[in-house]
Backbone as CSV, one residue per row, in Angstrom:
resi,resn,N_x,N_y,N_z,CA_x,CA_y,CA_z,C_x,C_y,C_z
1,MET,0.652,-1.301,-0.090,0.056,-0.019,0.162,0.884,1.092,0.082
2,SER,0.555,2.073,-0.955,1.689,3.487,-1.091,0.492,4.628,-0.042
3,THR,1.712,5.104,0.382,0.922,6.098,1.270,1.832,7.781,1.036
4,GLU,1.343,7.537,-0.312,1.968,8.937,-1.443,0.920,9.559,-0.978
5,LEU,0.998,11.117,-0.816,-0.719,11.684,-0.988,-0.963,11.809,-2.156
6,LYS,-1.629,11.806,-2.625,-1.950,12.741,-4.094,-3.349,13.236,-4.337
7,SER,-3.006,14.384,-4.638,-3.979,15.594,-5.027,-4.471,15.238,-6.396
8,THR,-6.037,15.421,-6.635,-6.600,14.757,-7.910,-7.351,16.556,-8.049
9,ALA,-7.260,16.266,-9.526,-8.258,17.692,-9.980,-9.778,17.748,-9.278
10,PRO,-9.805,19.150,-8.814,-11.175,19.161,-8.590,-12.425,18.828,-9.034
11,ALA,-13.338,17.916,-8.688,-14.591,17.341,-9.386,-15.153,18.182,-8.843
12,SER,-16.361,18.244,-10.029,-17.669,18.826,-9.249,-18.891,18.235,-9.044
13,ALA,-18.858,16.909,-8.368,-19.769,16.255,-7.471,-19.075,14.608,-7.143
14,PHE,-19.591,14.383,-6.086,-19.219,13.098,-6.094,-19.594,11.867,-6.684
15,PRO,-18.988,10.888,-7.354,-19.739,10.073,-7.947,-21.140,9.667,-8.032
16,SER,-21.081,9.188,-6.660,-23.448,8.629,-6.416,-23.880,9.897,-6.565
17,GLY,-23.436,11.568,-6.220,-24.344,12.426,-6.173,-24.545,12.961,-5.124
18,ASP,-23.958,12.032,-3.864,-24.018,12.027,-2.188,-23.441,12.125,-1.934
19,SER,-22.929,12.805,-0.372,-21.693,12.410,0.253,-22.170,12.373,1.697
20,ARG,-20.709,11.683,2.732,-20.826,11.870,3.874,-20.218,12.163,4.742
21,SER,-19.968,13.002,6.161,-18.398,13.327,6.517,-18.198,12.545,6.841
22,LEU,-17.177,12.300,7.202,-16.241,11.363,7.943,-15.022,12.084,8.892
23,ALA,-14.548,13.213,8.876,-13.336,13.364,10.233,-14.203,14.648,9.734
24,VAL,-13.373,15.414,10.912,-12.594,16.893,10.961,-11.341,16.704,11.389
25,LEU,-11.154,17.524,10.490,-9.002,17.262,10.810,-8.622,18.510,11.594
26,ALA,-7.633,18.633,12.774,-7.293,20.004,13.667,-7.085,20.540,13.096
27,GLY,-6.643,20.899,12.112,-5.946,22.212,11.112,-6.297,22.651,10.161
28,GLU,-6.133,23.723,9.427,-7.070,24.683,8.659,-6.728,24.529,7.482
29,PRO,-7.050,24.518,6.331,-6.692,24.527,4.786,-5.098,25.242,4.248
30,GLU,-4.986,26.322,5.506,-3.242,26.858,4.982,-2.171,25.796,5.461
31,THR,-2.825,25.688,6.595,-1.900,24.876,7.738,-1.765,23.395,6.344
32,LEU,-2.956,22.634,6.795,-3.089,21.089,5.799,-2.241,21.315,4.102
33,ALA,-2.176,22.391,3.858,-1.792,23.072,2.770,-0.318,22.663,2.848
34,GLN,0.653,23.649,3.753,2.136,23.642,4.170,2.176,21.889,4.407
35,ARG,1.460,21.348,5.597,1.681,19.952,5.826,1.778,19.052,5.005
36,PHE,1.231,18.991,3.754,0.835,17.853,2.994,0.586,18.028,1.366
37,GLY,1.453,19.885,0.930,1.098,19.629,-0.068,0.092,19.767,-0.792
38,LEU,-1.164,20.211,-0.064,-2.278,19.905,-1.088,-2.726,21.225,-1.438
39,HIS,-3.317,20.858,-2.697,-3.650,22.630,-4.037,-5.409,22.481,-3.546
40,PHE,-5.796,23.453,-2.408,-6.881,23.865,-2.166,-7.500,25.258,-3.175
41,VAL,-8.650,24.548,-3.793,-8.861,25.734,-4.974,-10.367,26.447,-4.345
42,GLU,-10.762,27.841,-4.884,-11.934,28.338,-4.001,-13.322,27.440,-4.812
43,GLY,-14.750,27.478,-4.025,-16.089,27.087,-4.409,-16.511,28.230,-3.685
44,ILE,-18.344,27.701,-3.964,-18.840,28.180,-3.631,-20.217,27.600,-3.781
45,ASP,-21.010,27.346,-2.498,-22.442,26.645,-2.662,-23.293,28.210,-2.408
46,ASP,-24.891,27.271,-1.426,-26.042,27.739,-0.905,-25.054,28.285,0.398
47,LEU,-24.005,27.675,0.855,-23.867,28.074,2.086,-22.986,29.433,2.189
48,ASP,-22.008,29.123,1.538,-20.884,30.192,1.388,-19.460,29.839,0.173
49,ARG,-18.869,30.773,0.467,-17.494,30.442,-0.625,-16.730,29.879,0.527
50,PHE,-16.051,29.082,-0.156,-15.221,27.908,0.910,-13.920,27.552,0.090
51,LEU,-12.946,26.719,1.062,-11.611,26.533,0.245,-11.780,24.738,0.278
52,TYR,-11.301,23.619,-0.776,-11.380,22.810,-1.003,-9.957,22.090,-1.684
53,ALA,-9.895,20.706,-1.223,-8.456,19.924,-2.092,-9.438,18.659,-2.159
54,VAL,-9.181,17.990,-2.958,-9.382,16.518,-3.755,-8.484,15.432,-3.549
55,VAL,-8.098,14.508,-2.700,-7.736,14.093,-2.392,-8.160,12.442,-3.154
56,ASP,-6.902,11.727,-3.280,-7.101,10.199,-3.944,-6.828,9.589,-2.800
57,LEU,-7.876,8.476,-2.519,-7.529,7.860,-1.469,-7.716,5.997,-1.751
58,GLY,-7.360,5.927,-2.533,-6.774,4.449,-3.464,-8.719,4.030,-4.078
59,ASP,-8.694,2.512,-5.224,-10.104,1.721,-5.247,-11.048,2.849,-5.766
60,ARG,-10.904,3.768,-6.355,-11.615,4.975,-6.601,-12.758,5.279,-5.756
61,CYS,-12.021,6.083,-4.629,-12.439,7.213,-3.893,-12.070,8.202,-3.182
62,GLN,-12.229,9.112,-2.973,-11.664,10.588,-3.182,-12.639,11.057,-1.914
63,ALA,-11.547,11.782,-1.559,-12.269,12.920,-0.200,-11.707,14.295,-0.806
64,TRP,-12.710,15.012,-0.059,-12.750,16.583,-0.316,-13.017,16.985,1.355
65,ILE,-11.525,17.858,1.073,-10.835,18.249,2.839,-11.187,19.872,2.278
66,TYR,-12.342,20.234,2.803,-12.916,21.450,2.836,-13.154,22.864,3.512
67,LYS,-13.477,23.631,3.516,-13.846,24.683,4.651,-14.297,26.144,4.280
68,HIS,-15.439,26.212,4.674,-16.275,27.374,4.255,-15.929,28.690,4.760
69,ASP,-16.004,29.585,4.197,-15.148,31.192,4.844,-15.859,31.853,6.114
70,GLY,-16.816,31.275,6.428,-17.837,31.800,7.413,-18.290,30.627,8.822
71,ASP,-17.524,29.569,8.278,-17.073,28.530,9.413,-16.908,29.163,10.693
72,PRO,-17.173,28.805,11.881,-16.823,29.442,13.460,-15.797,28.159,13.478
73,ASN,-16.840,27.207,13.620,-15.707,25.590,13.848,-14.054,25.825,13.690
74,PRO,-13.195,25.470,14.723,-11.923,24.773,14.557,-11.962,23.676,13.524
75,GLY,-11.099,23.744,13.023,-10.671,22.095,11.812,-10.848,22.704,10.781
76,THR,-11.171,21.478,9.913,-11.716,21.386,8.332,-12.380,19.754,8.139
77,VAL,-13.043,20.129,6.904,-13.716,18.926,7.151,-13.342,17.656,6.004
78,VAL,-14.081,16.404,6.134,-13.258,15.680,5.467,-14.766,14.868,4.825
79,ARG,-14.794,15.042,3.691,-15.968,14.175,2.961,-16.036,13.031,2.440
80,VAL,-16.163,12.110,2.043,-16.309,10.712,0.738,-17.629,10.962,0.349
81,ASP,-17.218,10.081,-0.677,-18.741,9.430,-1.644,-19.541,8.647,-0.465
82,SER,-20.879,9.267,-0.400,-22.127,8.389,0.269,-22.119,6.687,-0.118
83,GLU,-21.516,6.197,-1.265,-21.011,4.646,-1.309,-20.216,3.677,-0.630
84,THR,-19.102,5.114,-0.325,-17.826,4.821,-0.096,-18.036,3.601,1.399
85,ASP,-16.818,2.533,1.562,-16.812,2.115,3.065,-16.176,3.441,3.907
86,PRO,-17.458,3.782,5.389,-16.390,4.600,5.509,-15.632,3.863,6.503
87,VAL,-15.389,2.766,6.787,-14.577,2.342,7.559,-12.886,2.006,6.796
88,ALA,-12.827,1.908,5.603,-11.726,1.595,4.697,-10.808,3.087,4.209
89,ALA,-12.008,4.254,4.147,-11.658,5.753,3.967,-10.763,5.807,5.119
90,ARG,-11.519,5.608,6.184,-11.097,5.847,8.138,-9.972,5.648,7.333
91,ARG,-9.273,4.229,7.147,-7.988,3.551,7.348,-7.056,3.790,6.427
92,GLU,-7.222,4.309,4.890,-6.261,5.430,4.031,-6.038,6.606,4.827
93,LEU,-6.976,7.281,5.252,-6.858,8.808,5.347,-5.852,8.677,6.030
94,THR,-6.096,7.749,7.112,-5.789,8.324,8.298,-3.666,7.316,7.649
95,ALA,-3.822,6.806,6.782,-2.361,5.977,6.598,-1.445,7.416,5.646
96,ARG,-2.465,7.744,4.658,-1.965,8.554,3.699,-1.777,9.954,4.417
97,PHE,-2.151,10.549,5.509,-1.595,11.807,6.089,-0.948,11.117,7.214
98,SER,-0.321,9.858,7.355,-0.044,9.674,8.839,0.025,10.274,9.974
99,LEU,-1.792,10.324,9.827,-2.199,10.823,11.184,-2.360,10.553,12.523
100,ALA,-1.879,11.246,13.476,-2.187,10.905,15.283,-2.796,11.081,15.643
101,PRO,-3.598,10.706,16.608,-5.265,10.708,17.093,-5.018,12.584,17.355
102,GLU,-4.042,13.083,17.506,-4.184,14.937,17.944,-5.031,15.269,16.965
103,ASP,-4.082,15.146,15.538,-4.404,15.315,13.747,-6.081,15.933,14.038
104,VAL,-6.578,14.706,14.577,-8.388,14.560,14.148,-8.977,15.476,15.550
105,LEU,-10.206,16.259,14.627,-10.873,16.583,16.234,-12.257,15.408,15.612
106,TRP,-12.390,14.955,14.912,-13.856,14.028,15.021,-13.781,12.836,13.952
107,TRP,-14.124,12.401,14.350,-14.683,10.358,13.164,-15.923,10.597,13.087
108,SER,-16.351,10.546,11.808,-17.766,9.819,11.904,-17.680,8.228,12.949
109,SER,-19.513,8.425,13.641,-19.468,7.014,13.925,-19.306,6.028,13.050
110,GLU,-19.794,6.208,11.743,-19.399,4.844,11.188,-18.047,4.628,10.636
111,ALA,-17.059,5.437,11.030,-15.350,5.188,10.721,-15.240,4.066,11.903
């Protein structure tokens, strides 16, 4: 298993058309960009402007790592396709980012 982190081109939607929250990483986008070499791009939705990066977790699974401009909460949200196995996605995200417990503020109860 490769632990090389690979940013992919931003996509406009998840393959199934829906997503689920997987985790909240402790760092803000700027910190995550420096630490992991992620390339964040700007987006906008019905809530606010946001920054996001898309990471390939292997086996056709992508994680979107994003933060809305107006979100007062600490950390950066990680979402995956709703049809992705959350346990496998957690395992891949942890391995590829070499995450320690203090790097994650929250994990989905399904992961």
